[in-house]
N, C-alpha and C positions, 0 to 999 in steps of 0.2 A: 383898908390895909391894917393889919394887926401885927405888932411886934411882940416876939416872945424871947425869953432867955431860957436855955435848957441847962439844967444842972445835971451833968452826967458823971458826977463823982462816984456814983454807984451805977456801973454800966448795965446792971440787970434791972434797975428800977430808976431810970432817969426821971427827973421832975421838971415839968414845964411851968414857967411863970409868965403870965401875961404882963407885958410892960405898958403898952398903950394901944389905942385903937383910933384910927382917923378915917372919916368918910370924905376927906378932901380929894383923894384921887378917884375921880368919877369915870364912868364908862367902862369899857372893856380894856382893862390895863394889860398891856403886853408883857411888861416886866418892870422890876425895880432894879435900879443900879445905885451903888454907893458912889457919891461924888462930893468931895470937900466937906465931910461930916454931915452930908445931907443924903436923903433918899430921893431919887428922881424917878417919877412914874411917868410913863408915856402910854397914852391909850391909842386905840386904833384910829380915832378921829383926829389925832395930832395934838391933843391937850397934854402939855408938859407941865408936871406939877412937882414942886420941891417941898419936901417935908424935913423938919429937923429930925435927925436920926435918933436923938436921945428922948424927944418928947412927942413926936408926931405932929407938932404944930405946923400949920401951913405957912410956908415962907413966901412963896410966889407961885404964880400960874401964868403960862403963856400958851397961846394958840399958835401952833405951827401949821403951815400950809400943807395940804395933801393928806393922804391916808398912810398908815404905818402898819407893818406886820412883823418887824424885828425890833428888839430893844435898842436903846441908844448905846453908843460905844464911848468909853472913856479912853482918851489918848493923851497922856501927860496931863496938862491942865485944861484940855479941851473936851467938850461933850459934843458928840456927833450923832445926829439923828438923820437917817436916810429914809425918805418916803418911797412909796411904791411907784411914784412917777419919776424917780431917779434924781 
């Protein structure tokens, strides 16, 4: 996972700045979602990884049961992950 900041003050020549890179989200990552100042990555094998959005530092990792094909959902203060088994 790599975080970038785009300076588009000149729309004809936007400048991309690399902020950080992390190899903590492993496997085939389905999607990243923003949750409570963190980036949450879910891979197809159910590995749920939380990264600090500002630094990319690994905060925690949990193995969920089942296989996944859709990103987790944020609903209020809840993070929902629905596996292929239902």
